[in-house]
N, C-alpha and C positions, 0 to 999 in steps of 0.2 A: 204577570205576578209582580206585586210591589213587595219588595224585601228590605226596605229601609223605612223606618218608623218616621223619619222626617218628611217622607212623601205623603204620609197619612195624616200627620198632625204637625203643622208648623208652629213655632212659638207664638202664642198669643191668638191662635185661631182655634175654634171649637171643633171637636170631632163631630161630624153629622152622621146620621144613620146611612144616608145614601153614599156617603164617602166610604164607610165601612163595607157596605154590601157590594159596592162596584170595585173596590180595590182588590178583593180576593186575598187579603192578608191572612197568612197562616197563623195558628194559635201561638206559635213561637216565632217571634220576629227575629230574623237573623241579622247579624252585623252590628248589633247595638249592645254596648256594655254600659252599665250605669256608672262605672269608675270614670268614664269620660264626661260625666255630668256632675258639676260641682255641688248641686243641690241634694245629691245622694252620697252616703258614706258607705264604704266597703266594710266598716265595722259594725254596721247595723245588722241585727239578725234577720230583718226582712226589709227589703226596699221594693217599692212599686212605683213604676213610671208609666203614666198615660195608659192604664189598663181599662178596657172595656170588655164587658161580658155580655153576650146575647143569647137568649133562648128563642128558638124558632124565628131567627133573623130579627128579633126585637131586643134592643139593648136593655139590660136591667141594671147594670152597673156602668157608670159613665165616666171616663177619663179620670181614673183614680190615681192620685200621687200620694205616696206615704213612705216614711222611714220610721221603723219601730225604734224606740230607745233601747239602749243596751242595759241589760239587767233589770228591766222593769216588768211588772204585771199590768198588761193592757186588756181593757175590756171593749168589746164591740157592742154598743148599746142601740136598740132600735125596735120597732114594732115587728110583729110577724109579717113576713113577706118583704122586709126592707132589703134583703140581700145579704144578711150577715153570713149565713152558712155559705152562700154562693161566693162571697169574697174569699173565705178560707179555701174552699175547694178550687177556686181558680188559681190561687197561689200555689197550691200543691198539685196542679195539673190534673185534678179529678173531674174538672169541667173545662172545655176549651175556652180560650180567650179569643176575642175578636181582634184585639190589638193589645200592645203594651208589653212591658218587660218586667219580670219578677226575678229578684236575686236573693239569696240567703248568704250573708257575710261576703257579699261581693261575687258570688258564684251562682250559676244556675242551680235549680233544685236537684237535678239529676247528679250533680257533683257533691252535693251536701245532704243527700237523702239520709245518711246514717245519723246526722245531727239533728234531724227534725222529727218530732212525734206528732201524731194526730189522733185525737179521741173523738169519734162522731157523736152525734145527738143519741140520747138514750133510746129513742124509737128505733135506731138503727141496729140495736144489739139484740141477738136472740137470747133472751134471759132464761129460757128453758133448756138451753144446750147443757148437757151433763158435765160441766167443769166447775171447779172450785174457784174461789176467789184467788187462791195462790196460782192456780193454773193460768188464769187470765194474766196475772202480772208476769208470770214466766214467759208469756207470749212476747213480751217486750224484748226478750233476750234470744229470740230465734235467729237474728242475724249473726249473733255471736256463736250460738249453738250449731247452726248449720242445718241444711235440709235433711229431713227424715232421720235426724239423730235424737236420742233420748235426751230428756232434760236431766242433767246430772245434779248431784247434791250441791255442788258448787254454785250452779245457777239458781237452785231452789233457795239457797241460803242468801244469795244476793237479792232475790226478789222478796224474801221474807224481811230482809233489812229495810227495804223500801216501804213495806207495809207497816213496820214498826214505827217509822218516822211519823206516820199519821195515826198512830194508835189503833191499826187494823190488824195486828198480828193474831188476835184472838179469833178473827173471822176467816182465817187462812183456809180452813177446811170446809167452809160452808159453800154450798152450791149457790151460784150467783143470784138466782131468784129469791133466795132466803135473805138477801141483803136488803136492808131498809134503803129508801131513796138517799139518804144522807151517807150511809156507809157506801153504797155504790158510787156516789159521787166522789168519795174520797179514795175508793179502791181502784176504779178503772184507770184514772190518770197515772197510777203507780206503773202501769204497763210501760209507758213511755219513760218514766224515771228510771225503771230497771234497765232500759236500754241505753241510758246515759245521754238522752237527748238534750241538746243545747237549747232548743226552742220547742215549746209545746203549744199546739193548737187544739183548743177544746171547744166542741160544738155547743156545749151548754154546761159550763163549769160549775155553776152554783144552783142548778135546778134541783129541787127535791131535798135540799139540806137546810138545817138550821144555822144559826150564826156560828156555833161552835164547829159544825161540819165545814163550813166555808173557810174558817180561819185555819183549821188543820189541814185542809186541802191546799190552800195557798202557801 
């Protein structure tokens, strides 16, 4: 077992598919912190170093290096199948990484989980589930509410305030299927906002909305 990233990828040398498959590198590389590397900042909300992701032993993302700017809205743009969602899921540990290191504010995701929010693509949501828009936004506060405990008025008010910021308060009691594409695009990210997330990953942030919807969402 190789547990040092430098044994897999040396400076200036490309990562090859054979190297990855023969090395047996685990999804989380041990013993490597990005604070030791001057090209990455511990203040960045997301730092990626030498990340490769493979499906069925075939790499789909190759040797990714990236530092997200602080306090900025960043878009990942590309055609269908380019790996945009895979990049996000790999950073969050939802799909395994063949190699590489990912940190949030200089720490592994497991230590910063409470500061990170994720909204999947619209197709991943069961829009017929019998919950209101306010119920969905309240889900972002489950970590603060606790397991199997009721959503109190305090948490409902906090969630409603998040909806008011994007002009969605009037839709609070609507079942989520009754929301238009633009309204849903503005509503669902409020789930992470109500949780107080410092970084929000959105699978398709501006899909289904007009210009006004996108501006209010952002």
